[in-house]
Phi, psi and omega in degrees: 000136180265134177280120181280140177263123171253147178266127182263093186196155175234352179294124185300321181296322177290320180297320178299319183285314186279342175294337180276346183280131179294330182293336182268117184259354181182181181224151171232145176226174171205167182302327180293316179294322180291322175296316180299328180286353176093014181293139176256330179235117188300309184297311183295325179292317178298324178294325176297318177300317182291337176290339176264308181268086187268336187239324181288144179299141179217140182253131172240134189261144170287159176226016172289167182231010175230164179304314184295311183293323179293318179294315179301314180294319181299318180296323178289314180301322181299334182278352187287335180180154180290340180268006184273132168254134179270122183271124180238124175292145184296333174224166171267185185293344179267000178088011181276126182299137184273024185304316181295322179293312180302313182297314182296316180290322177297321177296334179271006177066033179269130179290129186238151170234106182273120191246170181064034178269140182232345186221161177292330177297323176292321176301316180301318180295322178295314183300331179288346184259358188235163175271187181250024181236313184285135186295133178222130172255135175247112185265110181260125188274089184291309185299314180295325177293315179295327178300334181262012177084014180254134178282115183281342187302313179301326179291325176293316180302314180293318181295319177296322178293317181297326187263005187298335179270001178255095182294340181273354185258132176242131176267126185245130174276114182247170182053062178290141180246334183205159181304327182299336177302329178297318178293324177297314180297318178298315181298323179285334184093023175298143182285325185219150167226133180253127195227139175295155184307314184300324181282327174300317179298325177290323178296326178296341179262009177304145176109357177295146180282158177300321180299315182291324177295318179298314181296318179300316182297313180298320180296321179298314179299318182294314181298318181293323179293324179288320178299323181274356181054044180294144175222151176237000000 
């Protein structure tokens, strides 16, 4: 199985550029990325993204904090395009599990991306809320977990094992920190990895020899020392 690369970005200029890349199979966004991109109106900005990304899967997240607001927003987002996945956080800001929301939307055959997942126990709870037909992505935040000194790999292994009988479920490696994470995700058998543009560009350069990397590094040090006119 090949691990698909999704681009994690909301900036329109990047989406226009990376939508043309064969290596990029889809996109993920979130309210923070959309705010960073300078959007003033969430819906109209997402529609602009969809005018560029017409066929590849793309996730747009709800930002309500109650069952009702999240469901209402999810139903609206779902109408924006056939390639849209509705992103639902696994809990709200009060720590309440979104199980009822997931179940209700799944029953309506809405494609979901369950986000802010960190453990296999959370994956297990999600799987109990869904059927085995409607598409569901489970986004496990590897980088943020590692930032706190926790090894995310065992949670991916358990989550992949738990979901193996769900052909409709895809496990996604989220919060990438370095290009090597792509190789880790591939080795584990993750279905998807979502990666920022700069790291995708580095992955496109995979395969360089140790000799060429060594020479490039030395040249960079030399060029910078000359630019600064360093003397000893």
